[in-house]
N, C-alpha and C positions, 0 to 999 in steps of 0.2 A: 775552443780553439778555432781560429779563423781559417779561411781558405788559403792554401799555398798552391799557386798555379804551377803547372809543370814547365811553363815557359812564360816569360814576361809578355804581357798583352801587347806592348808596343813593338815587340819583335815578331809578332805573328805575320808570316808571309806565305807559307806553304799551306796547302789544303789540310794536310795531315796535322799540322800544328794548330790550325783553327779548330779542327775536330777534337784533337786531344785536349785542348784548353776547355772547350765547351762540355765535353764528356766529363772531365774531372770536376768542373763546377757543378754539373748536374748531379753527380754522385754526392758531392758535398751538400747541396741544397736538399736533396731527398732525405739525407740523414739528419741534417741540422733542423729541418722543419718537420720531420717525421711525416713526410708525404706518403700517401697510400699509392705507391707506384711500383710496379714490377718492371725493373729496368731491362730484364731479359726480353720484354715485349717491344722494346724500342729496337727494331731490327737493323737500323742503319742511320748514319748521319751523312748528309750530302752537302756539298758546297756549290752554290749557284754563282755564276759570274754576271748574271743579268737581272735577277729578281730585284724589284724595288722594295719589297717587304723584307725586313731585317731577318725574320725567321718564320717558319710555319711548320705545323704538325700535319702530316697526311695519314689518314686512316680510312677504313671502310665506312660506308654510311649504313646505319642500321635502321630499317623501317620501324617507325613507332617509338624510337628511343628519344628521350628528352632529358636534357641536363637538369639535375636535381632529383630525378627519379631513379633509384637504384635499379640496375638491370640484372636479370638472372641469365647469365651467359649460356647456361645449359639449355635454356628454353628458346634460344635464338636459332631459328631454322635457317638453312642455307638460302632459301628464297628471300629471306629478310635482309640479307647482307649484300650490299652493292659496292663494287669497286675493288674486290679482293684480287682478282686476277690482273686487273689493270695496274694495280700498284705493286703486284708481286708478293702479296702476303700469303702465308700458309695457315695463319690462325686469325680468326675474326677479331681478336683482341689486339692485334699487332698495329704498330704505327712506325713511321720514320720521321726524322726531323731534318728539314732543309734549312741551311743557314746561308746568308749572303756575304760574299767576299767584300762587296762594296760597303755593306753595313759595318763590318768589322773595321774597314779602313776609315770610315767616317765617324763612327760612334766612339765615345770614350769608354773606358773599362767599366765604369759604374752603369752606364747606359746599356752596355752589352750584357752585363750580369742581370740587370733588370729585365732585359729581353728574354734571357734564358728562363728566369723564374716565371715570367708570363707564359711562355710556351709550355712549361712543365705543369702549369695549372690545367692547360688544355689536355695534356697527356693524362693527368690524374682524373679529370672529369670523364674522359672517354673510357678509361678502364673501369670507372665506377658506374657510369650511366649509359655508356654506348653512344654518347653525344656530348658536344661541348659548344659553348657560345660565350657571350659576354653579359649574361644575365646576373641574377642575384647570387647564385651559387658561386659564379666566377668572382664577383665583386667581394664577397666575403673572404674567399681564399686570397684574393689580391691584397686585401688588407692584412691578412695573416702573414703573407710573404713580403710585405712592404713593396708591392709592385706599384710603380707610378702610373704606368699606362693602363688604361681600361680597355683599349682596343689594340690590335696587333700593330706594332710600331712600323710605320713607313718612314724611311729616312729621306725620301724626296716628297715634295708636296703633290698630292693627287690632282689630276686634271679636273676631275669631277667630284663634287661633294654632294652626297645624297642625304636628304633629310626627310622627316615626316611632313607631309603636306598640311597636316592639321595643326601641329604645335611647333614645328620647326626643329625638333630634336635631331641631333646628328645620328645618322644611321651607318654610313660607310663612306670611304673615299675610294675612288677608282682611277686608274691611270689610262684606261682605254674605254672606248665606247662599247661596252658589253651590253648584253640583253637587258640587264637590270638598269643600266644607265639610260638606255633608249626608252624603257618603260617609265622611268622617272621623268624623262624629258616631256613625255606626253601625259604623265599622270594616268597611265592606262589602268592601273589597279591590279595588274597580274601579280605584282609584289606589293606587300603591305608592311607597314611599320608594326613593331611589337608594342610600342607605347600606346598608340591610339587605334591600331588596326585600320589605318587609313592608307590610301595610295601614297607612294613615294614621290618626291619631287627633287629637283636640283636646287641647291642653294644659289640664290641670285648673286 
């Protein structure tokens, strides 16, 4: 049985409608794809009026955690958990999802559903591994869930495109001159690529 939205996508205007649609689709996806997600640990959905990324998952940062390596949450000590108080979490396994009003206004329904499935992979990875990214474990699940995007969808073109200085593989897009962008400009080597373990650079 397919997904029946609580409100037509084309009629989403209010924040609560955008959240209701996205939550309902989330519940459908978790059930339909048998995702290993505890929905009670998604503490909140927020709508941003300014973010250029279509959606994002926010969670604590766990020292030593790595996507693809199962985490024993019972063994995670408080000093290993970063960002709980800043994000308002009471449990180290919690996260919240932020969605963009501008994205919903500009993306079609299939693109938005693809975005939600993408972000749910991040939620699943965090709950299983204590970390998430766009590596091999993500790519496998993206294929399982028929996710088109392999990176978090930005619905406006980034001002800066960061690549590996050695092979030219895409690393990330950024809209402002952040610390990583400045490092890539100078190829300073403070940040390195995962593919070649070499300094980052800006795509010419």
